C-alpha positions, 0 to 999 in steps of 0.5 A: 115086629116088621116082616120086611127084609131087604132083598139080596140086590138091595143089600148088595147095592148098599154094601157096594155104596158103603165100601165105596164111601169108606174107600173114598174117605181113605183116599181123601185121607191119604191125599190130605196127608200127602198134601200136608207132608208136601206143604211141610217139606216145601215150607221148610225148604222155602224158609231155608232158601229165604234164609240163605238169600237174606244172609247173602244180601248186601244189606245183611252183610253190611249190617253184619260187618258193622256188628262184627266191627263193633264187637272187635271195637268193644273188645279193644276198648275193654282191653284198654280198661283191663290194662289200666286195672291191677292184675290182682283186681277182681275186676280183671275177671269181670272185664275178661268175661265181657271180652269173651262174650263179645268174642263169642258173638263175633265168632258166631257172626263169622259163620255168616260172613260171605265174600261179598261183605264190604269188610270181608278181608279184615273180618275174615282174617280176624275170625281165622285168628280168633275163632274155630267153627264159630267158637272162640279159641282159648287165648288171653287176651281174648282177641289176637292179631291181626286186630289193630291196637286200640 
């Protein structure tokens, strides 16, 4: 067995270095955690801002206008088909479901409609007549005026 025992000064110095090392590790952990949280927060806000800029862009709104107009056109075409089928036919329910699906898409898209959209006025009027908070109003036929007749 060894008779060597560290002196009081050596123990005190080692203890100070051990405490300083632990404190440095804790501080580094706190800095990493804060950096991670700040990065997450900034990323979330940048994504949201990027989404807002994209939705407001003219190219996006033009594309949205085309999609919404196509949904209205599809609903009108399905209405013509539905009018040619006897009311007692089971196809009535299938075509009405297709119309409602197109209207659901239209209403969801209407939430992203902004004033600089080329077709804003007519699409906004159609959305107000047929949608509430991005969902279709219960009605039959599934698209009400001011949609032009097919």
